Structures are given as C-alpha cells and as structure tokens.
N, C-alpha and C positions, 0 to 999 in steps of 0.2 A: 340251633344254626347249621345248617346246610353245609358241609364240606365238600368243595368242588376240587377233583383231583386237577392236579398241573395238565394232565394228558388232554383233559377235556377243553382245553383252552384253545387258543391260536395255534399253540406249538403242536397240540394234538391233533388238531385238523390237519396241519402240513404234513404230519407223519402219516396220517391216512391218506392224503393226495398221492404223497411219494410211493407209499406201499401198492397203491391202485395202478400207479403208472408201472412200476416193476413187475406187478403181476401181468399186467398187459402185455409187457415186453415177453415176459415167459411163454404165455398164451399163442401169441402172434409170431410164426415164423415166416422170416423174410424171405420174398420169392427169390430162389437162384437163378443167376444167368445161366443160358443154355449152351452146353458144352459145344465147344467148336467142332467136332468129330459129328455130333448130332445135326447139325446146322448144314453140314458138308453133305452128309448122307442124304439129308432132307432133300438140298438142292438137285443132288445126283438121281434120286429117286423121280424127280417131276422133269428131269433134262434141263434143268437149268445150268448144269455146269457143263454141257458140251457146247465147244464153240464150233461154228463151220469148219469143214476141212479144205476151207480156200479162204481167201482175203477178199473182202467185198467191199473193200475202198482203196481209191487212191490215195496216196498221202505223200506227204514232204518229209523228208531226212534230213536233218544237219548233222554234218560229220565234222568233227575235229580230230584230225591225228598227229600226234607228237611223239618225240623219242629221241633216242640219243646212242650213241656208239662210242665207247671209252668217254674220253674228255670232250667229245664233239655234239654239241647239242644241236637238234635240227629245228628250224622254225617251223610252227605248227602250221599244217596244212588245213585250210576251212573250207568246206565245199557245202553246197544244197542241191538235194537231188530230188526229182519229183518221178514218183513210182507209180505204174499203172501194171499191176499184177495181171491185167486181163489181157494184156499184149502178147505177141508172140514174142520167143527169145530174139534178143537183138534189139527189141523196140520198146523195152519195158522201163527202162531209166532215161530219163532227160536231166543233163547237169544243167543246173539255172544259174548257180554260181561257184567259182572256184579260183582260191588264191593262187598266186605263181609259187613254184616249187623249183627252183634252178637247177637243183643237184638230183630232183627225181627220187629222193630217198623216202620221203612219205606218201607220193603220187602213188607209188608200187602197192600201198597197203590198201588205197582208195580204188585203184583200177582191179585189185583182187577181189574186192567186195561188190563191186559193179559186175566183173564175171562171174562171178557167183550167182547174182541175180537174174543175170542174163542166159545162165546156162540151160541148155536146151533139156537137159535131164531133171531140171527143176520143176517138178509139179506143182500144181495148185496146192495138193495137201504139204508138198515140203515147204513151199512159201509160207502156209499158214503155220507152220511148226516153228517158225522163227517169229512170228508176228504175233501171235496170243501168247498171253502168259499163261506159263503152265499148260501147254495143251496135249490133248490124249492122255494116255495112262490112267491108270486107277485113282480113286479119289483118295486124298490122304484119311487114314485110319490108324488108330491107335498101336496097331502091330507094325509099321512102318514109320511113324513119327512119334518124337517126344514132346510133350507141351513146354515150353521153357519159360512162358510167361502167357498169362492171360487173363484179361479185364472184361468188363463188359463192352469195350470198342474195339478191342483186337486180342489177337492171338498169333505167339511167335512159337513155329515149330520146327524142329530139327529132325530130318531124316535119318534113318539107319543108312550106313555106309554104302550098301547095294542102290537103295533108292536115291541117294544123293548123287553117285557116280552117274545113273539113270538120268537123272534131272538135269545135270551139267551139260553132258554130253547130248543132251537131248534125243536119246534113243529109244525113248519110248518102250513098249514092249518086244520088239523086233528083234531077231537073230543078228549078232553083231559080226563082222567079218574080222580077219586076222589081225588088222593093225587096232582095230576098236578094242578087240578084246585085249590086247595087249596094254593100250593105254588105259582101259577102265581097271586091270589088275594093278596098275602104278598108282591110280588114283585112290582105289578103294582103301588104304591104309594111309593116307596123307590128305583127304580134302576133308574139308569142314564147311557147313554151310548151314542156312535158316530161310524158311518162307514165313512172311508176315502175311496174315489175313485180315479182311475186317470184320467185326462183327456190329450188327448181326446178319448183314448181307451174305456173308461167307465167301467174299470175292477176296482175290489174291491182292495184295499191294505192292509188296517188294519180295525180293529174294537176292540172296548175297552167298557167294562161294569163295574158298581160297585153298591154296595149298598150306599147310603145316611145314613142309620141309623140302628141300629141293628135291628134284627129281631128273634122271637122264632120260633125254628122249632120242638122242642119236649119239654116236661113238663120239662125236666132237662137240655135241652142244648139251646144256643141262640148265632146267628150267628153275631159277632160284626163287623166284616168286611170279605167282600169277594170283589175279585177283579179278571177280566178275560180280557185277551188281546192275540189278535191273530196277526199276520202278514201274508201276501199270497204271494206267487211268482206263477209264470204262468207256468203250466206243458206242456209237447210237444205238447198237443193237443190243446192248447191256453187258457184253462181254469185256473182261480186261485185257487189254492188248500192250505191248512193250511200248511205253512212251518214252522212256529213259533207259540208256544202256550203256554200261561202260567195260571195258577189258583192258587191264593194266597187266603187261609180262616183261618180266626182267630175266635175259636168258645170259649165260656166258658160253660163247663160242670162239673157237680160235685164239683163246686167251685174252678176249676182250668183253666187257660186259655191255650188254645191248636193252634197252628199253624200248618197249613199243607200248603206245597209250592210244586207245580209239575210243571217242565218245560219241554216241547217236542220241538225237532226240527224234521223235516221231510226233508229226501234228498236222493239221488242215486235211482231216478225214474228208473223203469226198464219196459218196456212194455210188457203186458201179450197178449200173441195173439190171443187167444179166450176169448169171453165174458163170465162169469160165469152164471150158471143155477140158478134159483130158484128167 
C-alpha cells in the first residue's frame, strides 16, 4: 500500500501556494514614491517653477476686515475689489462693493491696502511678489527645509529659521534695509511655519506661519500673537497664485489689547493681453 504524506494533500498544496506568494513578495521590490526635493529640482531645471515677474490677470479680491480694541468689538467691513495690475498708479483698484463703517475703524485697514496697491513705486515685479505663491527665491532643498510628512499625494516641509523669515517677509535674496533687518532678527528665534506641496506636480498648496512668543515692535507696543495663512490655486498659466490669505495680529498698546484680522480671497482671473511696462 502506498503511504501518502499529509503534506501532499490539499493542505500541502495550500502551503506551496503560500510559500510561492511569500517568495514573490520577497523578490519584487515595490516602487518608491519620488522624493519631493527631486520633483522640485526637476521642475526648476525645466523652468516650470519660475512664475512671471508680473501679474498677467485682472482679478477680484473679496476682503473681510474685523477687529477689536479692549472690550469694544468692531463690526466687520466687507468689500469687493476689482484689480487691474496693468493700469497706472491710482487706477488699478475699482471698489465694486463695500459695507458701511460708521466709525472708520476697519475702513482704515482697507484704505491702507488699496494705497499699497496704488503706490507708484509698486512695480510689476512687486505686484507679482504678493500674487504668486512662493515667488522668486531658491527652490526648496534638503539644506534649507526639513520634511515633516511625505506621502504619495503631498509633502509638508519646515524651513530653516533664516529661510522662514525670508518667506514670511517676502524679501527673497535682496539686501534688507535697517528696519527689515531689525524685524528679521526679532523673528528669527520666534517664528514657526511650514509649506505644503502637492505631489507629484510639485506645486505649492499652502503656507502657514506664526510667532511662538510675544515681541516688542515699538516702545509702547508688543505683538502678542501673529498668524498668517495662505492657500494656493492654479492660474490658467499653470502657476500657483494666492487664492486665499488671512492675517491675524493681536497687539498690546497703551494698555489695551487690540486685534486686527484681514481675510482675502482672489477669484475671477481674466487674462491681460499685453505685459505691463516697468
């Protein structure tokens, strides 16, 4: 009589199948997702990372300004602006809508924003600096950034202190004046932030910064909290632009706690046929 081992039966066949699967798993090495720095370097090499040094679109900006002084909470000011970067200073901003601000507390912040856009010294390159996400400057690299989290879909990076201050102040690689150097020094050891990039395109999606402890900016004023966040969308030319921005600043001055919050959203991009001069 032929003796048949138990292993040669159905269970033996199952064991053989399991072993084959395991061996296949050992032999096949899964493809590794491409590193975010490799993606950014490749984009830079083909010129994909370089946004224009001007704003080629008319666009609409929705503005909400709110705040308080001590126990006095101001009603929010809501406005809608149409901006044409190709126009000369004084003609770039059209106010489409604006709520009333009887005391003028919030209107001052809106007026200062408009004056900055209309400034005759605000060149096309300066306009582009605040329109494009993460404009100018060097491409993120392992020397200046730490990877906090990375998946197949995204990468979250933290800049070094020096690079973080440069990004927050939007100074790029230019030399700083005396006031800017003073501010940069104060921010260098109390500013935290991060950038979020989409993978595999390598386009920036979000940026956020905040101070970790108060800092004195004037003899009578101290910034208690400051937080900035921006979200990016893709313009028709393929470059990320700032489609959402918020700045929350809480200050103590003359014995009072003052809060100012500005929230912006950018939409309705319309191509300007000719590049601006200057």
